[in-house]
N, CA, C and O atoms as a Tripos MOL2 file, in Angstrom:
@<TRIPOS>MOLECULE
protein
  304   303    76     0     0
PROTEIN
NO_CHARGES

@<TRIPOS>ATOM
      1 N         -13.3050  -20.4360    0.5900 N.3       1 MET1
      2 CA        -12.1680  -20.2110   -0.2630 C.3       1 MET1
      3 C         -12.5560  -19.2730   -1.4120 C.2       1 MET1
      4 O         -11.7710  -18.4110   -1.8080 O.2       1 MET1
      5 N         -13.7430  -19.4410   -1.9300 N.am      2 ALA2
      6 CA        -14.1910  -18.5880   -3.0330 C.3       2 ALA2
      7 C         -14.2700  -17.1230   -2.5910 C.2       2 ALA2
      8 O         -13.9150  -16.2280   -3.3580 O.2       2 ALA2
      9 N         -14.7310  -16.8730   -1.3660 N.am      3 LEU3
     10 CA        -14.8090  -15.4970   -0.8790 C.3       3 LEU3
     11 C         -13.4230  -14.8760   -0.7280 C.2       3 LEU3
     12 O         -13.2300  -13.6990   -1.0320 O.2       3 LEU3
     13 N         -12.4770  -15.6550   -0.2670 N.am      4 VAL4
     14 CA        -11.1030  -15.1490   -0.1400 C.3       4 VAL4
     15 C         -10.5520  -14.8000   -1.5160 C.2       4 VAL4
     16 O          -9.9200  -13.7570   -1.6830 O.2       4 VAL4
     17 N         -10.7830  -15.6500   -2.4890 N.am      5 MET5
     18 CA        -10.2890  -15.3780   -3.8420 C.3       5 MET5
     19 C         -10.9670  -14.1390   -4.4270 C.2       5 MET5
     20 O         -10.3230  -13.3510   -5.1200 O.2       5 MET5
     21 N         -12.2540  -13.9630   -4.1570 N.am      6 MET6
     22 CA        -12.9550  -12.7690   -4.6340 C.3       6 MET6
     23 C         -12.3950  -11.5190   -3.9620 C.2       6 MET6
     24 O         -12.2260  -10.4840   -4.6070 O.2       6 MET6
     25 N         -12.1120  -11.6150   -2.6800 N.am      7 ALA7
     26 CA        -11.5350  -10.4730   -1.9590 C.3       7 ALA7
     27 C         -10.1600  -10.1260   -2.5230 C.2       7 ALA7
     28 O          -9.8390   -8.9500   -2.6960 O.2       7 ALA7
     29 N          -9.3530  -11.1320   -2.8070 N.am      8 MET8
     30 CA         -8.0250  -10.8830   -3.3700 C.3       8 MET8
     31 C          -8.1340  -10.2610   -4.7630 C.2       8 MET8
     32 O          -7.3450   -9.3810   -5.1050 O.2       8 MET8
     33 N          -9.0900  -10.7010   -5.5610 N.am      9 LEU9
     34 CA         -9.3090  -10.1150   -6.8790 C.3       9 LEU9
     35 C          -9.7160   -8.6520   -6.7430 C.2       9 LEU9
     36 O          -9.2220   -7.7940   -7.4750 O.2       9 LEU9
     37 N         -10.6110   -8.3740   -5.8150 N.am     10 PHE10
     38 CA        -11.0330   -6.9950   -5.5690 C.3      10 PHE10
     39 C          -9.8300   -6.1300   -5.1950 C.2      10 PHE10
     40 O          -9.6650   -5.0300   -5.7220 O.2      10 PHE10
     41 N          -8.9900   -6.6290   -4.2840 N.am     11 MET11
     42 CA         -7.8220   -5.8690   -3.8450 C.3      11 MET11
     43 C          -6.8710   -5.6240   -5.0240 C.2      11 MET11
     44 O          -6.3550   -4.5180   -5.1850 O.2      11 MET11
     45 N          -6.6460   -6.6320   -5.8300 N.am     12 LEU12
     46 CA         -5.7610   -6.4860   -6.9790 C.3      12 LEU12
     47 C          -6.3070   -5.4550   -7.9640 C.2      12 LEU12
     48 O          -5.5670   -4.5950   -8.4420 O.2      12 LEU12
     49 N          -7.5960   -5.5400   -8.2660 N.am     13 GLU13
     50 CA         -8.2040   -4.5960   -9.1960 C.3      13 GLU13
     51 C          -8.1090   -3.1650   -8.6710 C.2      13 GLU13
     52 O          -7.8320   -2.2400   -9.4350 O.2      13 GLU13
     53 N          -8.3360   -2.9820   -7.3790 N.am     14 GLU14
     54 CA         -8.2560   -1.6470   -6.7930 C.3      14 GLU14
     55 C          -6.8240   -1.1220   -6.8010 C.2      14 GLU14
     56 O          -6.5990    0.0650   -7.0360 O.2      14 GLU14
     57 N          -5.8570   -1.9990   -6.5460 N.am     15 ARG15
     58 CA         -4.4480   -1.5790   -6.5870 C.3      15 ARG15
     59 C          -4.0660   -1.1270   -7.9910 C.2      15 ARG15
     60 O          -3.3810   -0.1170   -8.1540 O.2      15 ARG15
     61 N          -4.5040   -1.8660   -9.0010 N.am     16 VAL16
     62 CA         -4.2030   -1.5060  -10.3850 C.3      16 VAL16
     63 C          -4.8840   -0.1810  -10.7420 C.2      16 VAL16
     64 O          -4.2780    0.6750  -11.3870 O.2      16 VAL16
     65 N          -6.1280   -0.0140  -10.3280 N.am     17 ALA17
     66 CA         -6.8650    1.2130  -10.6280 C.3      17 ALA17
     67 C          -6.2380    2.4270   -9.9440 C.2      17 ALA17
     68 O          -6.2460    3.5210  -10.5080 O.2      17 ALA17
     69 N          -5.6980    2.2520   -8.7460 N.am     18 ALA18
     70 CA         -5.1200    3.3650   -7.9910 C.3      18 ALA18
     71 C          -3.6760    3.6500   -8.3600 C.2      18 ALA18
     72 O          -3.1340    4.6810   -7.9620 O.2      18 ALA18
     73 N          -3.0490    2.7740   -9.1010 N.am     19 ALA19
     74 CA         -1.6220    2.9080   -9.3970 C.3      19 ALA19
     75 C          -1.2820    4.2100  -10.1150 C.2      19 ALA19
     76 O          -0.1750    4.7230   -9.9500 O.2      19 ALA19
     77 N          -2.2010    4.7580  -10.9040 N.am     20 ASP20
     78 CA         -1.9310    5.9990  -11.6310 C.3      20 ASP20
     79 C          -1.9090    7.2120  -10.7130 C.2      20 ASP20
     80 O          -1.1860    8.1710  -10.9820 O.2      20 ASP20
     81 N          -2.6810    7.1890   -9.6430 N.am     21 THR21
     82 CA         -2.7900    8.3580   -8.7690 C.3      21 THR21
     83 C          -2.0690    8.1950   -7.4400 C.2      21 THR21
     84 O          -1.7330    9.1910   -6.7980 O.2      21 THR21
     85 N          -1.8240    6.9580   -7.0130 N.am     22 VAL22
     86 CA         -1.1730    6.7080   -5.7180 C.3      22 VAL22
     87 C           0.0850    5.8890   -5.9540 C.2      22 VAL22
     88 O           0.0080    4.7840   -6.4920 O.2      22 VAL22
     89 N           1.2460    6.4120   -5.5600 N.am     23 PRO23
     90 CA          2.4600    5.6180   -5.7380 C.3      23 PRO23
     91 C           2.4930    4.4470   -4.7630 C.2      23 PRO23
     92 O           2.1700    4.6060   -3.5860 O.2      23 PRO23
     93 N           2.8730    3.3020   -5.2390 N.am     24 LEU24
     94 CA          3.0190    2.0960   -4.4110 C.3      24 LEU24
     95 C           1.7650    1.7300   -3.6150 C.2      24 LEU24
     96 O           1.8580    1.5110   -2.4070 O.2      24 LEU24
     97 N           0.5960    1.6570   -4.2590 N.am     25 PRO25
     98 CA         -0.5910    1.2620   -3.4920 C.3      25 PRO25
     99 C          -0.4440   -0.1700   -2.9960 C.2      25 PRO25
    100 O           0.1040   -1.0250   -3.6930 O.2      25 PRO25
    101 N          -0.9350   -0.4230   -1.7940 N.am     26 SER26
    102 CA         -0.8300   -1.7700   -1.2370 C.3      26 SER26
    103 C          -2.1820   -2.2210   -0.7130 C.2      26 SER26
    104 O          -3.1070   -1.4200   -0.5750 O.2      26 SER26
    105 N          -2.2850   -3.4940   -0.4270 N.am     27 CYS27
    106 CA         -3.5120   -4.0200    0.1670 C.3      27 CYS27
    107 C          -3.7550   -3.3890    1.5300 C.2      27 CYS27
    108 O          -4.9020   -3.1450    1.9050 O.2      27 CYS27
    109 N          -2.6870   -3.1230    2.2730 N.am     28 ALA28
    110 CA         -2.8370   -2.4730    3.5800 C.3      28 ALA28
    111 C          -3.4470   -1.0790    3.4130 C.2      28 ALA28
    112 O          -4.2700   -0.6640    4.2290 O.2      28 ALA28
    113 N          -3.0500   -0.3550    2.3620 N.am     29 ASP29
    114 CA         -3.6410    0.9600    2.0930 C.3      29 ASP29
    115 C          -5.1390    0.8300    1.8400 C.2      29 ASP29
    116 O          -5.9360    1.6040    2.3700 O.2      29 ASP29
    117 N          -5.5100   -0.1430    1.0360 N.am     30 LEU30
    118 CA         -6.9340   -0.3480    0.7340 C.3      30 LEU30
    119 C          -7.7060   -0.7180    1.9940 C.2      30 LEU30
    120 O          -8.8180   -0.2350    2.2030 O.2      30 LEU30
    121 N          -7.1320   -1.5620    2.8230 N.am     31 GLU31
    122 CA         -7.7900   -1.9310    4.0810 C.3      31 GLU31
    123 C          -8.0050   -0.7020    4.9590 C.2      31 GLU31
    124 O          -9.0610   -0.5380    5.5710 O.2      31 GLU31
    125 N          -6.9940    0.1550    5.0120 N.am     32 THR32
    126 CA         -7.1010    1.3710    5.8220 C.3      32 THR32
    127 C          -8.1960    2.2800    5.2850 C.2      32 THR32
    128 O          -8.9960    2.8140    6.0530 O.2      32 THR32
    129 N          -8.2340    2.4550    3.9720 N.am     33 LEU33
    130 CA         -9.2760    3.2900    3.3710 C.3      33 LEU33
    131 C         -10.6630    2.7050    3.5800 C.2      33 LEU33
    132 O         -11.6040    3.4290    3.9030 O.2      33 LEU33
    133 N         -10.7900    1.3980    3.3970 N.am     34 LEU34
    134 CA        -12.0930    0.7590    3.6220 C.3      34 LEU34
    135 C         -12.5280    0.9000    5.0660 C.2      34 LEU34
    136 O         -13.6990    1.1560    5.3460 O.2      34 LEU34
    137 N         -11.5890    0.7320    5.9840 N.am     35 ALA35
    138 CA        -11.9250    0.8740    7.4060 C.3      35 ALA35
    139 C         -12.4030    2.2870    7.7120 C.2      35 ALA35
    140 O         -13.2500    2.4930    8.5810 O.2      35 ALA35
    141 N         -11.8500    3.2600    6.9880 N.am     36 HIS36
    142 CA        -12.2800    4.6420    7.2210 C.3      36 HIS36
    143 C         -13.6480    4.9280    6.6130 C.2      36 HIS36
    144 O         -14.5000    5.5490    7.2490 O.2      36 HIS36
    145 N         -13.8520    4.4800    5.3940 N.am     37 PHE37
    146 CA        -15.0660    4.8570    4.6820 C.3      37 PHE37
    147 C         -16.2650    3.9580    4.9660 C.2      37 PHE37
    148 O         -17.3980    4.3330    4.6620 O.2      37 PHE37
    149 N         -16.0420    2.8100    5.5290 N.am     38 LEU38
    150 CA        -17.1700    1.9860    5.9390 C.3      38 LEU38
    151 C         -17.7410    2.5750    7.2330 C.2      38 LEU38
    152 O         -17.1100    3.4570    7.8150 O.2      38 LEU38
    153 N         -18.8800    2.1360    7.6930 N.am     39 PRO39
    154 CA        -19.5850    2.8090    8.7890 C.3      39 PRO39
    155 C         -18.7490    3.2030   10.0070 C.2      39 PRO39
    156 O         -19.0210    4.2410   10.6110 O.2      39 PRO39
    157 N         -17.7590    2.4270   10.3830 N.am     40 ARG40
    158 CA        -16.9630    2.7570   11.5670 C.3      40 ARG40
    159 C         -15.8920    3.7710   11.1780 C.2      40 ARG40
    160 O         -14.9810    3.4480   10.4150 O.2      40 ARG40
    161 N         -15.9930    4.9850   11.6920 N.am     41 ARG41
    162 CA        -15.0600    6.0560   11.3320 C.3      41 ARG41
    163 C         -14.4440    6.6620   12.6010 C.2      41 ARG41
    164 O         -14.8550    7.7320   13.0500 O.2      41 ARG41
    165 N         -13.4770    5.9800   13.1570 N.am     42 ASP42
    166 CA        -12.8520    6.4890   14.3670 C.3      42 ASP42
    167 C         -11.5490    7.2310   14.0860 C.2      42 ASP42
    168 O         -10.9090    7.7260   15.0140 O.2      42 ASP42
    169 N         -11.1470    7.3130   12.8120 N.am     43 VAL43
    170 CA         -9.9220    8.0130   12.4160 C.3      43 VAL43
    171 C         -10.2860    8.9980   11.3040 C.2      43 VAL43
    172 O         -11.0430    8.6640   10.3930 O.2      43 VAL43
    173 N          -9.7360   10.2250   11.3870 N.am     44 SER44
    174 CA        -10.0440   11.2340   10.3700 C.3      44 SER44
    175 C          -9.3560   10.8850    9.0570 C.2      44 SER44
    176 O          -8.3900   10.1230    9.0350 O.2      44 SER44
    177 N          -9.8590   11.4480    7.9710 N.am     45 ILE45
    178 CA         -9.2690   11.2030    6.6580 C.3      45 ILE45
    179 C          -7.8350   11.7240    6.6050 C.2      45 ILE45
    180 O          -6.9810   11.1170    5.9600 O.2      45 ILE45
    181 N          -7.5660   12.8370    7.2760 N.am     46 ASP46
    182 CA         -6.1930   13.3620    7.3140 C.3      46 ASP46
    183 C          -5.2440   12.3630    7.9690 C.2      46 ASP46
    184 O          -4.1130   12.1910    7.5160 O.2      46 ASP46
    185 N          -5.7010   11.7060    9.0310 N.am     47 GLU47
    186 CA         -4.8730   10.7090    9.7110 C.3      47 GLU47
    187 C          -4.6780    9.4760    8.8250 C.2      47 GLU47
    188 O          -3.5930    8.8950    8.8050 O.2      47 GLU47
    189 N          -5.7080    9.0810    8.1030 N.am     48 VAL48
    190 CA         -5.5930    7.9460    7.1800 C.3      48 VAL48
    191 C          -4.5380    8.2530    6.1160 C.2      48 VAL48
    192 O          -3.6750    7.4200    5.8400 O.2      48 VAL48
    193 N          -4.6040    9.4330    5.5260 N.am     49 ILE49
    194 CA         -3.6410    9.8360    4.5020 C.3      49 ILE49
    195 C          -2.2360    9.9040    5.0940 C.2      49 ILE49
    196 O          -1.2780    9.4630    4.4590 O.2      49 ILE49
    197 N          -2.1000   10.4500    6.3010 N.am     50 ARG50
    198 CA         -0.7890   10.5400    6.9410 C.3      50 ARG50
    199 C          -0.1910    9.1550    7.1610 C.2      50 ARG50
    200 O           0.9920    8.9340    6.9020 O.2      50 ARG50
    201 N          -1.0160    8.2220    7.6420 N.am     51 GLN51
    202 CA         -0.5490    6.8510    7.8670 C.3      51 GLN51
    203 C          -0.1050    6.2020    6.5530 C.2      51 GLN51
    204 O           0.9100    5.5050    6.5140 O.2      51 GLN51
    205 N          -0.8590    6.4310    5.4850 N.am     52 MET52
    206 CA         -0.4840    5.8780    4.1860 C.3      52 MET52
    207 C           0.8440    6.4660    3.7180 C.2      52 MET52
    208 O           1.6880    5.7400    3.1930 O.2      52 MET52
    209 N           1.0370    7.7620    3.9010 N.am     53 GLN53
    210 CA          2.2810    8.4020    3.4790 C.3      53 GLN53
    211 C           3.4720    7.8470    4.2550 C.2      53 GLN53
    212 O           4.5460    7.6450    3.6880 O.2      53 GLN53
    213 N           3.2860    7.6040    5.5420 N.am     54 VAL54
    214 CA          4.3640    7.0220    6.3520 C.3      54 VAL54
    215 C           4.7030    5.6220    5.8360 C.2      54 VAL54
    216 O           5.8770    5.2880    5.6740 O.2      54 VAL54
    217 N           3.6760    4.7990    5.5770 N.am     55 ARG55
    218 CA          3.9190    3.4450    5.0580 C.3      55 ARG55
    219 C           4.6090    3.4970    3.6950 C.2      55 ARG55
    220 O           5.5200    2.7120    3.4280 O.2      55 ARG55
    221 N           4.1780    4.4150    2.8370 N.am     56 HIS56
    222 CA          4.7870    4.5370    1.5070 C.3      56 HIS56
    223 C           6.2490    4.9420    1.6160 C.2      56 HIS56
    224 O           7.0960    4.4130    0.8960 O.2      56 HIS56
    225 N           6.5480    5.8750    2.5100 N.am     57 ALA57
    226 CA          7.9380    6.3040    2.6890 C.3      57 ALA57
    227 C           8.7970    5.1420    3.1860 C.2      57 ALA57
    228 O           9.9260    4.9660    2.7260 O.2      57 ALA57
    229 N           8.2750    4.3550    4.1140 N.am     58 LYS58
    230 CA          9.0220    3.1990    4.6150 C.3      58 LYS58
    231 C           9.2150    2.1560    3.5230 C.2      58 LYS58
    232 O          10.2950    1.5810    3.3900 O.2      58 LYS58
    233 N           8.1710    1.9150    2.7470 N.am     59 ARG59
    234 CA          8.2620    0.9300    1.6740 C.3      59 ARG59
    235 C           9.2650    1.3890    0.6150 C.2      59 ARG59
    236 O          10.0560    0.5890    0.1170 O.2      59 ARG59
    237 N           9.2290    2.6920    0.2700 N.am     60 GLN60
    238 CA         10.1700    3.2140   -0.7180 C.3      60 GLN60
    239 C          11.5960    3.1430   -0.1900 C.2      60 GLN60
    240 O          12.5180    2.8480   -0.9510 O.2      60 GLN60
    241 N          11.7940    3.4060    1.0900 N.am     61 ALA61
    242 CA         13.1280    3.3070    1.6790 C.3      61 ALA61
    243 C          13.6310    1.8680    1.6190 C.2      61 ALA61
    244 O          14.8110    1.6390    1.3520 O.2      61 ALA61
    245 N          12.7660    0.9080    1.8620 N.am     62 ALA62
    246 CA         13.1560   -0.5010    1.7860 C.3      62 ALA62
    247 C          13.5230   -0.8860    0.3550 C.2      62 ALA62
    248 O          14.4870   -1.6200    0.1370 O.2      62 ALA62
    249 N          12.7710   -0.4030   -0.6030 N.am     63 ILE63
    250 CA         13.0630   -0.6750   -2.0110 C.3      63 ILE63
    251 C          14.4090   -0.0640   -2.3920 C.2      63 ILE63
    252 O          15.2400   -0.7150   -3.0250 O.2      63 ILE63
    253 N          14.6140    1.1920   -1.9990 N.am     64 ASP64
    254 CA         15.8790    1.8720   -2.3060 C.3      64 ASP64
    255 C          17.0560    1.1430   -1.6690 C.2      64 ASP64
    256 O          18.1040    0.9790   -2.2940 O.2      64 ASP64
    257 N          16.8820    0.7080   -0.4300 N.am     65 TYR65
    258 CA         17.9490   -0.0130    0.2670 C.3      65 TYR65
    259 C          18.2850   -1.3120   -0.4580 C.2      65 TYR65
    260 O          19.4560   -1.6480   -0.6310 O.2      65 TYR65
    261 N          17.2490   -2.0410   -0.8800 N.am     66 ALA66
    262 CA         17.4780   -3.3090   -1.5730 C.3      66 ALA66
    263 C          18.2210   -3.0910   -2.8850 C.2      66 ALA66
    264 O          19.1320   -3.8520   -3.2120 O.2      66 ALA66
    265 N          17.8420   -2.0620   -3.6400 N.am     67 PHE67
    266 CA         18.5420   -1.7770   -4.8970 C.3      67 PHE67
    267 C          19.9860   -1.3640   -4.6430 C.2      67 PHE67
    268 O          20.8910   -1.7880   -5.3620 O.2      67 PHE67
    269 N          20.2020   -0.5400   -3.6250 N.am     68 GLU68
    270 CA         21.5590   -0.1070   -3.3130 C.3      68 GLU68
    271 C          22.4130   -1.2820   -2.8520 C.2      68 GLU68
    272 O          23.5810   -1.3860   -3.2260 O.2      68 GLU68
    273 N          21.8410   -2.1590   -2.0500 N.am     69 LYS69
    274 CA         22.5630   -3.3530   -1.5950 C.3      69 LYS69
    275 C          22.9320   -4.2300   -2.7870 C.2      69 LYS69
    276 O          24.0450   -4.7490   -2.8640 O.2      69 LYS69
    277 N          21.9960   -4.3900   -3.7110 N.am     70 GLN70
    278 CA         22.2610   -5.1950   -4.9120 C.3      70 GLN70
    279 C          23.3800   -4.5630   -5.7520 C.2      70 GLN70
    280 O          24.2490   -5.2710   -6.2610 O.2      70 GLN70
    281 N          23.3580   -3.2250   -5.8960 N.am     71 ARG71
    282 CA         24.4130   -2.5430   -6.6480 C.3      71 ARG71
    283 C          25.7730   -2.7480   -6.0000 C.2      71 ARG71
    284 O          26.7610   -3.0030   -6.6890 O.2      71 ARG71
    285 N          25.8280   -2.6370   -4.6670 N.am     72 ARG72
    286 CA         27.0890   -2.8210   -3.9650 C.3      72 ARG72
    287 C          27.6270   -4.2410   -4.1420 C.2      72 ARG72
    288 O          28.8310   -4.4390   -4.3080 O.2      72 ARG72
    289 N          26.7290   -5.2240   -4.1050 N.am     73 GLU73
    290 CA         27.1390   -6.6130   -4.2830 C.3      73 GLU73
    291 C          27.6420   -6.8570   -5.6950 C.2      73 GLU73
    292 O          28.5730   -7.6380   -5.8890 O.2      73 GLU73
    293 N          27.0460   -6.2070   -6.6780 N.am     74 GLN74
    294 CA         27.4850   -6.3900   -8.0620 C.3      74 GLN74
    295 C          28.8520   -5.7630   -8.3090 C.2      74 GLN74
    296 O          29.6290   -6.2620   -9.1230 O.2      74 GLN74
    297 N          29.1460   -4.6740   -7.6090 N.am     75 ARG75
    298 CA         30.4430   -4.0150   -7.7780 C.3      75 ARG75
    299 C          31.5630   -4.8350   -7.1440 C.2      75 ARG75
    300 O          32.7330   -4.7290   -7.5130 O.2      75 ARG75
    301 N          31.1620   -5.6510   -6.1840 N.am     76 GLY76
    302 CA         32.1100   -6.5840   -5.5940 C.3      76 GLY76
    303 C          32.9040   -6.0380   -4.5120 C.2      76 GLY76
    304 O          33.7380   -6.7420   -3.9420 O.2      76 GLY76
@<TRIPOS>BOND
     1     1     2 1
     2     2     3 1
     3     3     4 2
     4     3     5 am
     5     5     6 1
     6     6     7 1
     7     7     8 2
     8     7     9 am
     9     9    10 1
    10    10    11 1
    11    11    12 2
    12    11    13 am
    13    13    14 1
    14    14    15 1
    15    15    16 2
    16    15    17 am
    17    17    18 1
    18    18    19 1
    19    19    20 2
    20    19    21 am
    21    21    22 1
    22    22    23 1
    23    23    24 2
    24    23    25 am
    25    25    26 1
    26    26    27 1
    27    27    28 2
    28    27    29 am
    29    29    30 1
    30    30    31 1
    31    31    32 2
    32    31    33 am
    33    33    34 1
    34    34    35 1
    35    35    36 2
    36    35    37 am
    37    37    38 1
    38    38    39 1
    39    39    40 2
    40    39    41 am
    41    41    42 1
    42    42    43 1
    43    43    44 2
    44    43    45 am
    45    45    46 1
    46    46    47 1
    47    47    48 2
    48    47    49 am
    49    49    50 1
    50    50    51 1
    51    51    52 2
    52    51    53 am
    53    53    54 1
    54    54    55 1
    55    55    56 2
    56    55    57 am
    57    57    58 1
    58    58    59 1
    59    59    60 2
    60    59    61 am
    61    61    62 1
    62    62    63 1
    63    63    64 2
    64    63    65 am
    65    65    66 1
    66    66    67 1
    67    67    68 2
    68    67    69 am
    69    69    70 1
    70    70    71 1
    71    71    72 2
    72    71    73 am
    73    73    74 1
    74    74    75 1
    75    75    76 2
    76    75    77 am
    77    77    78 1
    78    78    79 1
    79    79    80 2
    80    79    81 am
    81    81    82 1
    82    82    83 1
    83    83    84 2
    84    83    85 am
    85    85    86 1
    86    86    87 1
    87    87    88 2
    88    87    89 am
    89    89    90 1
    90    90    91 1
    91    91    92 2
    92    91    93 am
    93    93    94 1
    94    94    95 1
    95    95    96 2
    96    95    97 am
    97    97    98 1
    98    98    99 1
    99    99   100 2
   100    99   101 am
   101   101   102 1
   102   102   103 1
   103   103   104 2
   104   103   105 am
   105   105   106 1
   106   106   107 1
   107   107   108 2
   108   107   109 am
   109   109   110 1
   110   110   111 1
   111   111   112 2
   112   111   113 am
   113   113   114 1
   114   114   115 1
   115   115   116 2
   116   115   117 am
   117   117   118 1
   118   118   119 1
   119   119   120 2
   120   119   121 am
   121   121   122 1
   122   122   123 1
   123   123   124 2
   124   123   125 am
   125   125   126 1
   126   126   127 1
   127   127   128 2
   128   127   129 am
   129   129   130 1
   130   130   131 1
   131   131   132 2
   132   131   133 am
   133   133   134 1
   134   134   135 1
   135   135   136 2
   136   135   137 am
   137   137   138 1
   138   138   139 1
   139   139   140 2
   140   139   141 am
   141   141   142 1
   142   142   143 1
   143   143   144 2
   144   143   145 am
   145   145   146 1
   146   146   147 1
   147   147   148 2
   148   147   149 am
   149   149   150 1
   150   150   151 1
   151   151   152 2
   152   151   153 am
   153   153   154 1
   154   154   155 1
   155   155   156 2
   156   155   157 am
   157   157   158 1
   158   158   159 1
   159   159   160 2
   160   159   161 am
   161   161   162 1
   162   162   163 1
   163   163   164 2
   164   163   165 am
   165   165   166 1
   166   166   167 1
   167   167   168 2
   168   167   169 am
   169   169   170 1
   170   170   171 1
   171   171   172 2
   172   171   173 am
   173   173   174 1
   174   174   175 1
   175   175   176 2
   176   175   177 am
   177   177   178 1
   178   178   179 1
   179   179   180 2
   180   179   181 am
   181   181   182 1
   182   182   183 1
   183   183   184 2
   184   183   185 am
   185   185   186 1
   186   186   187 1
   187   187   188 2
   188   187   189 am
   189   189   190 1
   190   190   191 1
   191   191   192 2
   192   191   193 am
   193   193   194 1
   194   194   195 1
   195   195   196 2
   196   195   197 am
   197   197   198 1
   198   198   199 1
   199   199   200 2
   200   199   201 am
   201   201   202 1
   202   202   203 1
   203   203   204 2
   204   203   205 am
   205   205   206 1
   206   206   207 1
   207   207   208 2
   208   207   209 am
   209   209   210 1
   210   210   211 1
   211   211   212 2
   212   211   213 am
   213   213   214 1
   214   214   215 1
   215   215   216 2
   216   215   217 am
   217   217   218 1
   218   218   219 1
   219   219   220 2
   220   219   221 am
   221   221   222 1
   222   222   223 1
   223   223   224 2
   224   223   225 am
   225   225   226 1
   226   226   227 1
   227   227   228 2
   228   227   229 am
   229   229   230 1
   230   230   231 1
   231   231   232 2
   232   231   233 am
   233   233   234 1
   234   234   235 1
   235   235   236 2
   236   235   237 am
   237   237   238 1
   238   238   239 1
   239   239   240 2
   240   239   241 am
   241   241   242 1
   242   242   243 1
   243   243   244 2
   244   243   245 am
   245   245   246 1
   246   246   247 1
   247   247   248 2
   248   247   249 am
   249   249   250 1
   250   250   251 1
   251   251   252 2
   252   251   253 am
   253   253   254 1
   254   254   255 1
   255   255   256 2
   256   255   257 am
   257   257   258 1
   258   258   259 1
   259   259   260 2
   260   259   261 am
   261   261   262 1
   262   262   263 1
   263   263   264 2
   264   263   265 am
   265   265   266 1
   266   266   267 1
   267   267   268 2
   268   267   269 am
   269   269   270 1
   270   270   271 1
   271   271   272 2
   272   271   273 am
   273   273   274 1
   274   274   275 1
   275   275   276 2
   276   275   277 am
   277   277   278 1
   278   278   279 1
   279   279   280 2
   280   279   281 am
   281   281   282 1
   282   282   283 1
   283   283   284 2
   284   283   285 am
   285   285   286 1
   286   286   287 1
   287   287   288 2
   288   287   289 am
   289   289   290 1
   290   290   291 1
   291   291   292 2
   292   291   293 am
   293   293   294 1
   294   294   295 1
   295   295   296 2
   296   295   297 am
   297   297   298 1
   298   298   299 1
   299   299   300 2
   300   299   301 am
   301   301   302 1
   302   302   303 1
   303   303   304 2
@<TRIPOS>SUBSTRUCTURE
     1 MET1         2 RESIDUE 1 A MET
     2 ALA2         6 RESIDUE 1 A ALA
     3 LEU3        10 RESIDUE 1 A LEU
     4 VAL4        14 RESIDUE 1 A VAL
     5 MET5        18 RESIDUE 1 A MET
     6 MET6        22 RESIDUE 1 A MET
     7 ALA7        26 RESIDUE 1 A ALA
     8 MET8        30 RESIDUE 1 A MET
     9 LEU9        34 RESIDUE 1 A LEU
    10 PHE10       38 RESIDUE 1 A PHE
    11 MET11       42 RESIDUE 1 A MET
    12 LEU12       46 RESIDUE 1 A LEU
    13 GLU13       50 RESIDUE 1 A GLU
    14 GLU14       54 RESIDUE 1 A GLU
    15 ARG15       58 RESIDUE 1 A ARG
    16 VAL16       62 RESIDUE 1 A VAL
    17 ALA17       66 RESIDUE 1 A ALA
    18 ALA18       70 RESIDUE 1 A ALA
    19 ALA19       74 RESIDUE 1 A ALA
    20 ASP20       78 RESIDUE 1 A ASP
    21 THR21       82 RESIDUE 1 A THR
    22 VAL22       86 RESIDUE 1 A VAL
    23 PRO23       90 RESIDUE 1 A PRO
    24 LEU24       94 RESIDUE 1 A LEU
    25 PRO25       98 RESIDUE 1 A PRO
    26 SER26      102 RESIDUE 1 A SER
    27 CYS27      106 RESIDUE 1 A CYS
    28 ALA28      110 RESIDUE 1 A ALA
    29 ASP29      114 RESIDUE 1 A ASP
    30 LEU30      118 RESIDUE 1 A LEU
    31 GLU31      122 RESIDUE 1 A GLU
    32 THR32      126 RESIDUE 1 A THR
    33 LEU33      130 RESIDUE 1 A LEU
    34 LEU34      134 RESIDUE 1 A LEU
    35 ALA35      138 RESIDUE 1 A ALA
    36 HIS36      142 RESIDUE 1 A HIS
    37 PHE37      146 RESIDUE 1 A PHE
    38 LEU38      150 RESIDUE 1 A LEU
    39 PRO39      154 RESIDUE 1 A PRO
    40 ARG40      158 RESIDUE 1 A ARG
    41 ARG41      162 RESIDUE 1 A ARG
    42 ASP42      166 RESIDUE 1 A ASP
    43 VAL43      170 RESIDUE 1 A VAL
    44 SER44      174 RESIDUE 1 A SER
    45 ILE45      178 RESIDUE 1 A ILE
    46 ASP46      182 RESIDUE 1 A ASP
    47 GLU47      186 RESIDUE 1 A GLU
    48 VAL48      190 RESIDUE 1 A VAL
    49 ILE49      194 RESIDUE 1 A ILE
    50 ARG50      198 RESIDUE 1 A ARG
    51 GLN51      202 RESIDUE 1 A GLN
    52 MET52      206 RESIDUE 1 A MET
    53 GLN53      210 RESIDUE 1 A GLN
    54 VAL54      214 RESIDUE 1 A VAL
    55 ARG55      218 RESIDUE 1 A ARG
    56 HIS56      222 RESIDUE 1 A HIS
    57 ALA57      226 RESIDUE 1 A ALA
    58 LYS58      230 RESIDUE 1 A LYS
    59 ARG59      234 RESIDUE 1 A ARG
    60 GLN60      238 RESIDUE 1 A GLN
    61 ALA61      242 RESIDUE 1 A ALA
    62 ALA62      246 RESIDUE 1 A ALA
    63 ILE63      250 RESIDUE 1 A ILE
    64 ASP64      254 RESIDUE 1 A ASP
    65 TYR65      258 RESIDUE 1 A TYR
    66 ALA66      262 RESIDUE 1 A ALA
    67 PHE67      266 RESIDUE 1 A PHE
    68 GLU68      270 RESIDUE 1 A GLU
    69 LYS69      274 RESIDUE 1 A LYS
    70 GLN70      278 RESIDUE 1 A GLN
    71 ARG71      282 RESIDUE 1 A ARG
    72 ARG72      286 RESIDUE 1 A ARG
    73 GLU73      290 RESIDUE 1 A GLU
    74 GLN74      294 RESIDUE 1 A GLN
    75 ARG75      298 RESIDUE 1 A ARG
    76 GLY76      302 RESIDUE 1 A GLY
């Protein structure tokens, strides 16, 4: 349990540190980057960045949809 909590703290700290340069950083983004930069490198850095951009676009679309849905519900 202690290792899981340490891993979660690491992920949180990295997300906060990356927030200034990367919009909407997520734990999945960090996992993808770690998988690339740790010894096993079966995906190019360009592909890693492309995958992150796709996830960010989907996440932003979901956020936008939720806000728009909330606005429509408030208007009645």
